[in-house]
N, CA, C and O of each residue as an XYZ file, in Angstrom:
712
protein
N      15.621    -10.575     12.309
C      15.830     -9.193     11.902
C      14.555     -8.397     12.184
O      13.454     -8.812     11.824
N      14.727     -7.264     12.827
C      13.617     -6.375     13.172
C      13.037     -5.742     11.905
O      13.779     -5.255     11.052
N      11.710     -5.751     11.787
C      11.045     -5.164     10.625
C      10.552     -3.769     10.998
O       9.784     -3.605     11.947
N      10.997     -2.772     10.249
C      10.550     -1.393     10.450
C       9.290     -1.178      9.624
O       9.156     -1.710      8.522
N       8.372     -0.391     10.170
C       7.097     -0.152      9.485
C       6.941      1.320      9.119
O       7.324      2.216      9.871
N       6.371      1.534      7.945
C       6.055      2.887      7.491
C       4.634      2.912      6.938
O       4.199      1.985      6.256
N       3.931      3.979      7.243
C       2.610      4.218      6.654
C       2.783      5.274      5.571
O       3.288      6.367      5.825
N       2.353      4.928      4.350
C       2.503      5.797      3.190
C       1.124      6.097      2.614
O       0.307      5.194      2.437
N       0.874      7.365      2.326
C      -0.382      7.757      1.694
C      -0.189      7.914      0.196
O       0.848      8.383     -0.272
N      -1.203      7.514     -0.536
C      -1.233      7.648     -1.987
C      -2.374      8.616     -2.276
O      -3.541      8.226     -2.237
N      -2.048      9.871     -2.565
C      -3.037     10.939     -2.673
C      -3.160     11.461     -4.092
O      -2.228     11.353     -4.888
N      -4.313     12.024     -4.401
C      -4.535     12.650     -5.696
C      -6.005     12.588     -6.054
O      -6.800     11.938     -5.375
N      -6.350     13.266     -7.118
C      -7.743     13.301     -7.564
C      -8.238     11.914     -7.966
O      -7.467     10.965     -8.105
N      -9.527     11.839     -8.143
C     -10.179     10.608     -8.565
C      -9.701     10.177     -9.951
O      -9.476     11.010    -10.830
N      -9.553      8.889    -10.129
C      -9.289      8.254    -11.436
C      -7.947      8.630    -12.071
O      -7.843      8.717    -13.294
N      -6.925      8.853    -11.246
C      -5.606      9.144    -11.819
C      -4.708      7.912    -11.854
O      -3.581      7.974    -12.346
N      -5.214      6.774    -11.324
C      -4.445      5.537    -11.392
C      -3.729      5.157    -10.105
O      -2.811      4.337    -10.123
N      -4.138      5.742     -8.995
C      -3.452      5.460     -7.724
C      -3.474      3.971     -7.379
O      -2.433      3.388     -7.075
N      -4.649      3.359     -7.426
C      -4.757      1.948     -7.066
C      -4.021      1.058     -8.072
O      -3.417      0.057     -7.687
N      -4.067      1.414     -9.333
C      -3.332      0.640    -10.360
C      -1.829      0.674    -10.082
O      -1.144     -0.338    -10.232
N      -1.321      1.832     -9.679
C       0.107      1.964     -9.364
C       0.456      1.085     -8.162
O       1.462      0.377     -8.175
N      -0.375      1.135     -7.134
C      -0.119      0.337     -5.937
C      -0.213     -1.159     -6.245
O       0.600     -1.944     -5.758
N      -1.189     -1.549     -7.042
C      -1.296     -2.963     -7.431
C      -0.074     -3.417     -8.222
O       0.378     -4.551     -8.063
N       0.458     -2.556     -9.062
C       1.679     -2.897     -9.811
C       2.840     -3.090     -8.838
O       3.633     -4.020     -8.985
N       2.933     -2.211     -7.849
C       4.032     -2.295     -6.884
C       3.897     -3.518     -5.979
O       4.880     -4.218     -5.738
N       2.700     -3.779     -5.481
C       2.535     -4.857     -4.504
C       2.375     -6.238     -5.131
O       2.800     -7.230     -4.539
N       1.776     -6.322     -6.308
C       1.514     -7.629     -6.936
C       2.162     -7.795     -8.300
O       2.059     -8.856     -8.915
N       2.825     -6.758     -8.770
C       3.414     -6.729    -10.109
C       2.398     -7.151    -11.169
O       2.685     -7.956    -12.056
N       1.198     -6.576    -11.043
C       0.163     -6.850    -12.034
C      -0.557     -5.563    -12.391
O      -0.578     -4.602    -11.622
N      -1.142     -5.572    -13.569
C      -1.898     -4.409    -14.024
C      -3.259     -4.855    -14.508
O      -3.386     -5.778    -15.313
N      -4.253     -4.190    -14.006
C      -5.590     -4.339    -14.560
C      -6.301     -3.023    -14.334
O      -6.098     -2.358    -13.318
N      -7.117     -2.660    -15.267
C      -7.871     -1.423    -15.117
C      -8.923     -1.651    -14.054
O      -9.665     -2.632    -14.090
N      -8.976     -0.734    -13.110
C      -9.968     -0.840    -12.047
C     -10.826      0.414    -12.048
O     -10.367      1.484    -12.448
N     -12.075      0.285    -11.600
C     -12.914      1.486    -11.526
C     -12.314      2.470    -10.525
O     -11.501      2.090     -9.682
N     -12.712      3.707    -10.620
C     -12.222      4.716     -9.679
C     -12.522      4.261     -8.254
O     -13.613      3.771     -7.961
N     -11.545      4.431     -7.385
C     -11.669      4.008     -6.000
C     -12.661      4.902     -5.257
O     -12.587      6.128     -5.333
N     -13.587      4.270     -4.540
C     -14.555      5.024     -3.754
C     -14.123      5.035     -2.285
O     -14.108      6.095     -1.659
N     -13.780      3.896     -1.738
C     -13.342      3.832     -0.346
C     -11.834      3.738     -0.256
O     -11.154      3.472     -1.247
N     -11.323      3.957      0.926
C      -9.888      3.839      1.160
C      -9.467      2.381      1.008
O     -10.140      1.480      1.511
N      -8.370      2.154      0.325
C      -7.813      0.811      0.155
C      -6.441      0.786      0.809
O      -5.691      1.760      0.727
N      -6.113     -0.318      1.456
C      -4.806     -0.466      2.078
C      -4.134     -1.704      1.511
O      -4.722     -2.785      1.476
N      -2.911     -1.536      1.075
C      -2.107     -2.653      0.590
C      -0.813     -2.667      1.396
O      -0.293     -1.612      1.761
N      -0.302     -3.846      1.669
C       0.933     -3.973      2.434
C       1.985     -4.628      1.547
O       1.711     -5.593      0.834
N       3.187     -4.082      1.610
C       4.283     -4.631      0.817
C       5.524     -4.728      1.700
O       5.918     -3.759      2.349
N       6.125     -5.900      1.711
C       7.396     -6.093      2.403
C       8.517     -5.779      1.425
O       8.502     -6.223      0.277
N       9.482     -5.012      1.893
C      10.586     -4.571      1.042
C      11.880     -4.721      1.827
O      11.924     -4.469      3.031
N      12.926     -5.134      1.134
C      14.244     -5.151      1.753
C      15.071     -4.062      1.101
O      15.173     -3.985     -0.123
N      15.661     -3.220      1.938
C      16.425     -2.074      1.446
C      17.592     -1.854      2.393
O      17.412     -1.815      3.610
N      18.785     -1.711      1.835
C      19.982     -1.435      2.644
C      20.174     -2.476      3.749
O      20.592     -2.141      4.857
N      19.866     -3.740      3.441
C      20.059     -4.823      4.395
C      19.038     -4.865      5.524
O      19.227     -5.597      6.496
N      17.980     -4.110      5.414
C      16.956     -4.036      6.454
C      15.597     -4.374      5.840
O      15.332     -4.038      4.686
N      14.738     -5.040      6.618
C      13.385     -5.341      6.152
C      12.443     -4.229      6.584
O      12.516     -3.718      7.701
N      11.547     -3.870      5.652
C      10.547     -2.831      5.908
C       9.182     -3.339      5.475
O       9.052     -4.101      4.517
N       8.188     -2.901      6.195
C       6.811     -3.202      5.832
C       6.144     -1.859      5.534
O       6.028     -0.998      6.405
N       5.711     -1.703      4.290
C       5.009     -0.487      3.888
C       3.516     -0.751      3.901
O       3.034     -1.656      3.220
N       2.789      0.032      4.670
C       1.323      0.019      4.625
C       0.946      1.197      3.741
O       1.112      2.355      4.126
N       0.441      0.893      2.559
C       0.151      1.927      1.562
C      -1.350      2.170      1.552
O      -2.134      1.278      1.229
N      -1.736      3.375      1.905
C      -3.141      3.767      1.996
C      -3.502      4.548      0.737
O      -2.991      5.644      0.506
N      -4.384      3.974     -0.068
C      -4.858      4.638     -1.283
C      -6.104      5.438     -0.903
O      -7.145      4.873     -0.567
N      -5.976      6.744     -0.961
C      -7.046      7.638     -0.526
C      -7.851      8.082     -1.746
O      -7.282      8.628     -2.692
N      -9.158      7.858     -1.738
C      -9.972      8.250     -2.896
C     -10.079      9.769     -3.006
O     -10.153     10.468     -1.995
N     -10.087     10.266     -4.217
C     -10.196     11.704     -4.426
C     -11.609     12.162     -4.693
O     -11.851     13.359     -4.845
N     -12.549     11.233     -4.755
C     -13.908     11.549     -5.200
C     -14.646     12.513     -4.274
O     -15.381     13.379     -4.749
N     -14.463     12.377     -2.978
C     -15.224     13.202     -2.038
C     -14.418     14.373     -1.502
O     -14.750     14.930     -0.456
N     -13.409     14.733     -2.178
C     -12.414     15.643     -1.657
C     -12.978     16.963     -1.173
O     -12.376     17.582     -0.296
N     -14.093     17.423     -1.692
C     -14.633     18.721     -1.290
C     -15.615     18.643     -0.122
O     -16.125     19.677      0.309
N     -15.891     17.460      0.396
C     -16.844     17.363      1.501
C     -16.110     17.466      2.840
O     -14.960     17.043      2.959
N     -16.773     18.024      3.830
C     -16.174     18.180      5.162
C     -15.896     16.817      5.795
O     -14.892     16.641      6.485
N     -16.779     15.865      5.560
C     -16.568     14.520      6.102
C     -15.279     13.912      5.545
O     -14.514     13.274      6.269
N     -15.056     14.124      4.247
C     -13.822     13.610      3.638
C     -12.601     14.261      4.280
O     -11.613     13.585      4.567
N     -12.667     15.564      4.504
C     -11.528     16.267      5.107
C     -11.221     15.701      6.499
O     -10.055     15.570      6.874
N     -12.260     15.369      7.257
C     -12.048     14.760      8.572
C     -11.375     13.396      8.422
O     -10.439     13.074      9.154
N     -11.860     12.595      7.466
C     -11.253     11.284      7.211
C      -9.807     11.432      6.749
O      -8.929     10.673      7.159
N      -9.577     12.418      5.892
C      -8.227     12.648      5.381
C      -7.279     12.973      6.529
O      -6.170     12.444      6.591
N      -7.710     13.831      7.426
C      -6.872     14.169      8.587
C      -6.580     12.920      9.419
O      -5.473     12.743      9.928
N      -7.589     12.059      9.549
C      -7.398     10.802     10.267
C      -6.333      9.944      9.570
O      -5.477      9.357     10.232
N      -6.388      9.875      8.247
C      -5.419      9.070      7.496
C      -3.995      9.619      7.622
O      -3.027      8.860      7.578
N      -3.874     10.924      7.776
C      -2.550     11.531      7.904
C      -1.847     11.124      9.194
O      -0.618     11.126      9.263
N      -2.624     10.776     10.214
C      -2.016     10.416     11.493
C      -1.055      9.252     11.321
O      -1.383      8.233     10.713
N       0.099      9.423     11.853
C       1.150      8.401     11.848
C       1.632      8.049     10.441
O       2.232      6.993     10.242
N       1.382      8.910      9.477
C       1.902      8.696      8.124
C       3.307      9.277      8.045
O       3.572     10.375      8.535
N       4.193      8.524      7.425
C       5.571      8.999      7.296
C       5.887      9.544      5.914
O       6.906     10.210      5.732
N       5.031      9.273      4.938
C       5.330      9.731      3.586
C       4.109      9.698      2.698
O       3.073      9.134      3.048
N       4.256     10.323      1.529
C       3.134     10.359      0.589
C       3.627     10.440     -0.844
O       4.620     11.099     -1.150
N       2.903      9.751     -1.707
C       3.063      9.914     -3.152
C       1.852     10.709     -3.608
O       0.711     10.280     -3.438
N       2.111     11.870     -4.187
C       1.067     12.770     -4.661
C       0.936     12.570     -6.167
O       1.825     12.950     -6.928
N      -0.179     11.969     -6.595
C      -0.331     11.488     -7.973
C      -1.273     12.366     -8.788
O      -2.349     12.750     -8.330
N      -0.839     12.673    -10.010
C      -1.735     13.289    -10.990
C      -1.634     12.472    -12.265
O      -0.648     11.765    -12.475
N      -2.647     12.564    -13.118
C      -2.633     11.831    -14.378
C      -2.218     12.739    -15.521
O      -2.715     13.859    -15.641
N      -1.311     12.264    -16.360
C      -0.902     13.035    -17.533
C      -2.097     13.376    -18.426
O      -2.070     14.355    -19.172
N      -3.133     12.563    -18.338
C      -4.310     12.781    -19.194
C      -5.407     13.580    -18.493
O      -6.540     13.631    -18.972
N      -5.072     14.205    -17.358
C      -6.081     14.888    -16.552
C      -5.528     16.216    -16.025
O      -4.911     16.258    -14.960
N      -5.749     17.280    -16.764
C      -5.227     18.611    -16.407
C      -5.693     19.036    -15.016
O      -4.916     19.605    -14.249
N      -6.957     18.764    -14.687
C      -7.481     19.176    -13.373
C      -6.702     18.505    -12.242
O      -6.438     19.136    -11.219
N      -6.338     17.252    -12.411
C      -5.582     16.559    -11.356
C      -4.225     17.228    -11.139
O      -3.713     17.257    -10.020
N      -3.651     17.760    -12.205
C      -2.385     18.495    -12.100
C      -2.620     19.844    -11.425
O      -1.862     20.247    -10.544
N      -3.667     20.531    -11.844
C      -3.983     21.843    -11.261
C      -4.325     21.735     -9.780
O      -4.137     22.697     -9.035
N      -4.820     20.590     -9.344
C      -5.214     20.406     -7.946
C      -4.067     19.963     -7.036
O      -4.289     19.719     -5.850
N      -2.863     19.857     -7.560
C      -1.712     19.472     -6.739
C      -1.563     20.416     -5.548
O      -1.258     19.980     -4.438
N      -1.779     21.710     -5.782
C      -1.642     22.683     -4.693
C      -2.640     22.398     -3.567
O      -2.307     22.542     -2.390
N      -3.862     21.996     -3.928
C      -4.862     21.627     -2.910
C      -4.320     20.493     -2.041
O      -4.335     20.576     -0.813
N      -3.845     19.439     -2.692
C      -3.365     18.274     -1.947
C      -2.155     18.623     -1.090
O      -2.014     18.121      0.025
N      -1.290     19.475     -1.605
C      -0.112     19.868     -0.836
C      -0.489     20.715      0.382
O       0.150     20.608      1.429
N      -1.510     21.546      0.257
C      -1.992     22.295      1.428
C      -2.469     21.329      2.505
O      -2.197     21.525      3.689
N      -3.183     20.285      2.088
C      -3.643     19.275      3.051
C      -2.444     18.591      3.716
O      -2.445     18.381      4.928
N      -1.445     18.251      2.941
C      -0.239     17.618      3.478
C       0.450     18.557      4.456
O       0.836     18.149      5.551
N       0.604     19.825      4.057
C       1.308     20.795      4.910
C       0.607     21.015      6.247
O       1.262     21.323      7.242
N      -0.712     20.860      6.282
C      -1.459     21.031      7.531
C      -1.237     19.869      8.495
O      -1.315     20.043      9.711
N      -0.962     18.690      7.953
C      -0.966     17.488      8.788
C       0.383     16.786      8.943
O       0.583     16.045      9.906
N       1.299     17.006      8.019
C       2.588     16.315      8.097
C       3.643     17.159      7.397
O       3.356     18.279      6.973
N       4.823     16.652      7.273
C       5.897     17.394      6.631
C       5.974     17.072      5.144
O       5.678     15.957      4.713
N       6.371     18.062      4.383
C       6.557     17.890      2.942
C       7.862     17.145      2.658
O       8.165     16.812      1.512
N       8.615     16.896      3.703
C       9.933     16.281      3.589
C       9.898     14.915      2.896
O      10.866     14.520      2.247
N       8.788     14.200      3.036
C       8.685     12.855      2.465
C       7.527     12.775      1.487
O       6.651     11.920      1.618
N       7.525     13.652      0.522
C       6.474     13.685     -0.499
C       7.136     13.669     -1.869
O       8.111     14.379     -2.112
N       6.593     12.853     -2.755
C       7.081     12.800     -4.138
C       5.902     13.072     -5.059
O       4.820     12.515     -4.876
N       6.115     13.923     -6.040
C       5.115     14.186     -7.072
C       5.235     13.091     -8.127
O       6.313     12.858     -8.675
N       4.123     12.428     -8.402
C       4.123     11.295     -9.335
C       3.180     11.578    -10.497
O       1.998     11.860    -10.297
N       3.713     11.500    -11.715
C       2.897     11.619    -12.924
C       2.552     10.214    -13.384
O       3.442      9.434    -13.725
N       1.268      9.887    -13.395
C       0.862      8.556    -13.834
C       0.534      8.567    -15.322
O       0.321      9.617    -15.928
N       0.502      7.383    -15.883
C       0.156      7.163    -17.292
C       1.223      7.723    -18.236
O       0.909      8.306    -19.274
N       2.483      7.535    -17.855
C       3.594      8.019    -18.677
C       3.680      7.288    -20.018
O       4.368      7.742    -20.933
N       2.990      6.171    -20.131
C       3.001      5.387    -21.370
C       2.102      5.986    -22.454
O       2.150      5.545    -23.603
N       1.289      6.979    -22.108
C       0.377      7.573    -23.099
C       1.140      8.280    -24.206
O       2.209      8.844    -23.969
N       0.593      8.251    -25.412
C       1.205      9.036    -26.491
C       1.097     10.531    -26.152
O       0.151     10.954    -25.487
N       2.057     11.311    -26.607
C       2.087     12.752    -26.307
C       0.772     13.441    -26.665
O       0.331     14.344    -25.954
N       0.149     13.020    -27.759
C      -1.086     13.674    -28.206
C      -2.235     13.497    -27.215
O      -3.193     14.269    -27.241
N      -2.152     12.479    -26.333
C      -3.200     12.218    -25.349
C      -2.920     12.851    -23.984
O      -3.737     12.751    -23.068
N      -1.772     13.497    -23.857
C      -1.402     14.103    -22.573
C      -1.888     15.556    -22.515
O      -1.779     16.311    -23.480
N      -2.420     15.911    -21.360
C      -2.867     17.282    -21.117
C      -1.844     18.072    -20.302
O      -1.986     19.280    -20.114
N      -0.827     17.386    -19.828
C       0.241     17.996    -19.036
C       1.559     17.511    -19.616
O       1.694     16.333    -19.947
N       2.530     18.401    -19.741
C       3.836     17.994    -20.267
C       4.775     17.621    -19.125
O       4.586     18.027    -17.979
N       5.774     16.851    -19.467
C       6.795     16.478    -18.476
C       7.487     17.730    -17.942
O       7.776     17.827    -16.749
N       7.750     18.684    -18.830
C       8.410     19.927    -18.415
C       7.588     20.678    -17.380
O       8.132     21.175    -16.394
N       6.270     20.765    -17.600
C       5.389     21.415    -16.621
C       5.476     20.715    -15.265
O       5.573     21.364    -14.223
N       5.441     19.399    -15.295
C       5.477     18.615    -14.058
C       6.808     18.808    -13.337
O       6.832     18.978    -12.118
N       7.907     18.784    -14.075
C       9.227     18.991    -13.466
C       9.331     20.383    -12.848
O       9.879     20.552    -11.759
N       8.802     21.371    -13.556
C       8.833     22.749    -13.040
C       7.988     22.868    -11.770
O       8.377     23.553    -10.824
N       6.838     22.204    -11.753
C       5.954     22.233    -10.576
C       6.652     21.595     -9.382
O       6.622     22.145     -8.281
N       7.272     20.456     -9.585
C       7.976     19.770     -8.496
C       9.119     20.645     -7.972
O       9.336     20.735     -6.764
N       9.834     21.279     -8.878
C      10.927     22.164     -8.464
C      10.384     23.349     -7.655
O      10.944     23.717     -6.623
N       9.299     23.932     -8.134
C       8.652     25.052     -7.425
C       8.222     24.636     -6.012
O       8.335     25.418     -5.068
N       7.735     23.415     -5.879
C       7.248     22.915     -4.590
C       8.357     22.349     -3.709
O       8.155     22.109     -2.519
N       9.529     22.139     -4.304
C      10.652     21.606     -3.551
C      10.534     20.131     -3.226
O      10.991     19.676     -2.178
N       9.909     19.377     -4.144
C       9.760     17.938     -3.936
C      10.234     17.189     -5.186
O      10.201     17.743     -6.285
N      10.670     15.949     -5.030
C      11.111     15.154     -6.185
C       9.943     14.820     -7.116
O       8.777     14.874     -6.724
N      10.285     14.477     -8.348
C       9.299     14.132     -9.373
C       9.676     12.803    -10.012
O      10.842     12.556    -10.322
N       8.659     11.940    -10.207
C       8.864     10.651    -10.869
C       7.692     10.402    -11.814
O       6.538     10.664    -11.475
N       8.007      9.893    -13.006
C       6.968      9.457    -13.960
C       6.762      7.960    -13.787
O       7.724      7.210    -13.618
N       5.496      7.524    -13.828
C       5.221      6.096    -13.720
C       4.157      5.672    -14.731
O       3.351      6.469    -15.210
N       4.199      4.393    -15.024
C       3.145      3.758    -15.803
C       2.797      2.451    -15.110
O       3.609      1.526    -15.070
N       1.598      2.379    -14.569
C       1.156      1.123    -13.954
C       1.033      0.049    -15.024
O       1.241     -1.135    -14.761
N       0.694      0.477    -16.226
C       0.499     -0.468    -17.335
C       1.793     -1.203    -17.687
O       1.795     -2.426    -17.829
N       2.899     -0.454    -17.827
C       4.176     -1.063    -18.214
C       5.069     -1.375    -17.015
O       6.009     -2.163    -17.116
N       4.762     -0.745    -15.876
C       5.596     -0.900    -14.683
C       6.704      0.139    -14.591
O       7.382      0.229    -13.567
N       6.893      0.916    -15.635
C       7.958      1.926    -15.668
C       7.832      2.889    -14.491
O       6.776      3.481    -14.267
N       8.929      3.035    -13.741
C       9.020      4.030    -12.684
C       8.305      3.701    -11.387
O       8.490      4.409    -10.397
N       7.496      2.652    -11.357
C       6.700      2.364    -10.167
C       7.597      2.019     -8.974
O       7.485      2.636     -7.914
N       8.480      1.043     -9.143
C       9.385      0.680     -8.048
C      10.278      1.857     -7.669
O      10.554      2.084     -6.491
N      10.725      2.600     -8.673
C      11.580      3.766     -8.422
C      10.882      4.758     -7.494
O      11.502      5.271     -6.563
N       9.613      5.032     -7.733
C       8.877      5.998     -6.909
C       8.813      5.530     -5.456
O       9.125      6.292     -4.542
N       8.409      4.278     -5.245
C       8.298      3.769     -3.878
C       9.667      3.651     -3.210
O       9.807      3.976     -2.031
N      10.675      3.192     -3.949
C      12.009      3.057     -3.365
C      12.606      4.417     -3.010
O      13.275      4.558     -1.986
N      12.364      5.416     -3.857
C      12.871      6.760     -3.568
C      12.212      7.307     -2.297
O      12.882      7.903     -1.454
N      10.915      7.103     -2.166
C      10.212      7.549     -0.968
C      10.721      6.792      0.261
O      10.967      7.394      1.307
N      10.877      5.490      0.134
C      11.386      4.681      1.244
C      12.777      5.158      1.657
O      13.052      5.282      2.851
N      13.655      5.427      0.696
C      14.996      5.924      1.004
C      14.935      7.254      1.764
O      15.708      7.474      2.697
N      14.018      8.133      1.365
C      13.864      9.417      2.060
C      13.435      9.190      3.511
O      13.951      9.840      4.420
N      12.501      8.276      3.725
C      12.008      8.007      5.074
C      13.083      7.335      5.931
O      13.219      7.644      7.114
N      13.846      6.413      5.331
C      14.917      5.727      6.054
C      15.978      6.737      6.479
O      16.435      6.733      7.622
N      16.359      7.594      5.550
C      17.373      8.600      5.843
C      16.939      9.490      7.003
O      17.731      9.771      7.902
N      15.697      9.927      6.987
C      15.192     10.774      8.054
C      15.171     10.030      9.380
O      15.486     10.602     10.424
N      14.798      8.747      9.340
C      14.749      7.931     10.540
C      16.164      7.811     11.141
O      16.332      7.906     12.357
N      17.165      7.604     10.291
C      18.540      7.461     10.752
C      19.072      8.775     11.339
O      19.795      8.772     12.334
N      18.706      9.885     10.714
C      19.127     11.195     11.222
C      18.520     11.432     12.595
O      19.197     11.918     13.501
N      17.245     11.092     12.753
C      16.560     11.297     14.027
C      17.078     10.384     15.135
O      16.896     10.674     16.318
N      17.729      9.273     14.752
C      18.245      8.347     15.758
C      19.615      8.771     16.272
O      20.077      8.262     17.293
N      20.270      9.698     15.575
C      21.617     10.131     15.971
C      21.574     11.083     17.141
O      22.619     11.544     17.601
């Protein structure tokens, strides 16, 4: 059986849990990790709709986001990317406010067609959240992209986010083949 490959970017500000989410998806494990400084790549084989897929998931650090060198690297990472999970942390208002920045970067380099807004740390008590679910849903609707809540700690929503993105990419691939 032929294996189809997709390159997926995991974008968002520093310390929102991007690598933890990817580790949960690829290894079904959770451990707190320091904020990512360099780009990390994880590969996950997935079977969907009777077809095998290999996802190369690129975790892009948000720490250097304002430097010109980072912007050049970011543009490089966008090349040949078919989709992106745009992550903010429920406990980090700035990461939510910066969604527009990340979407501008996406719009310059690829299509918004395969982007999902992901709220991380959904397991937090409401009192510890700086962003509400309603705000996040409204933002996703305003941007015209799907929204998913995830918790790397509990695993809630993690597979759903990646599978939803994969389904979007598969559908587009099938449409383009017709």
